[in-house]
Each structure stands twice: as structure tokens, then as C-alpha cells.
C-alpha positions in Angstrom: 54.8 106.2 63.0 57.4 107.8 60.5 55.8 109.7 58.0 57.0 108.7 54.3 57.9 110.5 51.4 55.0 112.4 50.0 54.2 110.5 46.9 53.5 113.4 44.2 57.4 114.0 45.0 58.5 110.6 44.3 56.4 110.5 40.9 58.0 113.7 40.1 61.4 112.6 40.7 61.4 109.5 39.0 59.8 111.3 35.9 62.3 113.8 36.0 64.9 110.7 35.8 63.1 108.3 33.6 61.6 110.0 31.3 65.3 111.3 29.7 66.5 107.7 29.8 63.6 106.4 27.3 64.4 108.1 24.3 68.1 107.3 25.1 67.0 103.3 25.2 65.2 103.4 22.1 67.8 105.0 20.0 70.3 102.2 21.9 68.2 99.4 20.8 67.7 100.6 17.3 71.5 101.2 16.6 72.2 97.4 18.3 69.4 96.0 15.7 71.1 97.8 12.9 74.8 96.7 13.9 73.3 93.1 14.1 71.3 93.1 11.1 74.8 94.2 9.0 76.5 91.6 10.4 74.2 88.9 9.4 74.5 90.7 6.1 78.1 90.3 6.4 78.2 86.6 7.4 75.3 85.8 4.5 77.6 87.1 1.7 80.8 85.1 3.2 78.6 81.9 3.3 77.7 82.6 -0.4 81.7 83.6 -1.3 80.5 87.2 -2.1 83.1 89.7 -1.2 82.7 91.6 1.5 83.3 94.9 -0.1 81.2 95.0 -2.8 78.2 95.2 -0.1 78.7 98.7 0.7 77.8 98.0 4.5 78.8 101.4 7.2 79.7 103.5 4.2 78.5 106.7 4.5 77.4 108.5 1.4 78.9 112.0 0.7 76.6 114.7 1.4 76.5 117.5 -0.5 77.0 120.0 1.5 76.0 123.7 0.9 77.0 127.0 3.2 77.9 126.4 6.3 76.6 129.5 7.4 73.1 128.3 6.8 73.3 125.4 8.9 74.6 127.9 11.6 71.7 130.4 11.4 69.2 128.1 11.5 70.6 126.7 14.8 70.7 130.0 15.9 67.2 131.4 15.3 65.9 127.5 16.4 68.0 128.3 19.9 66.6 132.1 19.8 62.7 130.9 19.6 63.4 128.2 22.2 64.9 130.8 24.6 62.2 133.1 24.0 59.6 130.9 24.5 61.0 129.4 27.7 61.7 133.2 28.8 58.1 133.6 28.1 56.9 130.7 30.0 58.5 131.7 33.0 57.0 134.9 32.8 53.9 133.3 32.8 54.0 131.4 35.4 55.5 134.2 37.8 52.5 136.6 36.4 49.5 134.2 36.6 51.1 131.3 38.5 51.8 130.6 42.4 54.0 132.6 44.2 57.4 132.1 42.8 60.0 130.3 45.3 63.1 131.9 46.8 65.2 130.0 44.6 62.7 130.8 41.3 65.6 133.1 40.2 68.0 131.0 39.2 66.0 129.2 36.8 66.4 132.4 34.4 69.7 130.8 33.2 68.0 128.4 31.1 66.4 130.8 28.9 69.5 132.6 28.8 72.1 130.1 28.1 69.4 129.2 25.2 69.1 132.9 24.2 73.2 133.2 24.2 74.1 130.7 22.3 71.2 131.4 19.3 72.9 135.2 19.5 76.7 133.3 19.3 75.6 131.3 16.4 73.7 134.0 14.1 76.6 136.2 14.7 78.9 133.2 13.4 76.7 132.7 10.6 76.9 136.4 9.9 80.9 136.1 9.6 81.0 133.0 8.1 78.8 134.3 5.4 80.9 137.4 4.7 84.0 135.2 4.7 82.7 132.9 2.4 81.4 135.6 -0.3 85.1 136.7 -0.1 87.2 133.5 -0.6 86.3 131.9 -4.2 85.6 128.6 -4.5 88.4 126.5 -4.9 88.3 124.3 -8.7 88.5 120.5 -8.5 91.0 119.5 -10.9 91.8 115.8 -11.6 
């Protein structure tokens, strides 16, 4: 009698591939319903004779942008903390967990990538901060 795949392995593979797809599906459904609602609003406005331009559907409000280096610094700190957390989790697994597999060392690339990106963004934030302080803000004249 041929042995089938172990149920736990099949379950792990299914979870691995289905779990990331669920948020994507939810975002897609929300986006679809938002667009459908906008189309219904446009059709209702056309039936009433209201100009569609007055509805302001789909126009984005201008953002009040602050200094760009703050965003880079926030992202850098976040990635740095995530990388440290993943690294600590791997260490805990290696120290207190079961015997590591021979290919376990390749997983260390994950926290290294997060740490490298975080450090890079922090360096970029420092450079942008220095540059934005040196360059005077342009005045808007009309």
C-alpha cells in the first residue's frame, strides 16, 4: 500500500500559501466595492443632471508633507526592530529549540536583510536631514 503525504506537511504547505493570499483578497474586494460605489454615484449624478466634476470622486486631497527624512527614519527604525526581533527568535529557536537542520543557516538571510535595509534607511535619513537643513525652503509666490 503506497504511503501518502503526511497530513501535517500538507497542512503546513496549505497555510504557507493560503495565509498571504487572504489579506490580498480582502484588499481586492474592498477596492472593487469602492470602485463600484463610485460608479453608482456617477450614474446617479448623471441621471439627476449634476455635473460629474462637482462630485470630486477619485480626486486626492493634497497631503501636508513634512520633512522627508522623518519618514525614512521611521521606516529605518521599524525595519531595524523587525530584524532584531527575527534574529532573537532564530537564536531562541537554536538555543532552546530542537537540533537545527543542516540548511537552517540559510534562514539567517532574513534578519540580515531587514537589518541592512533599516541601517540603510537610517543613513539616508541622516543625509536627507543634513541636506534639507542646508537648503532653504522655496517660497511660493503667486
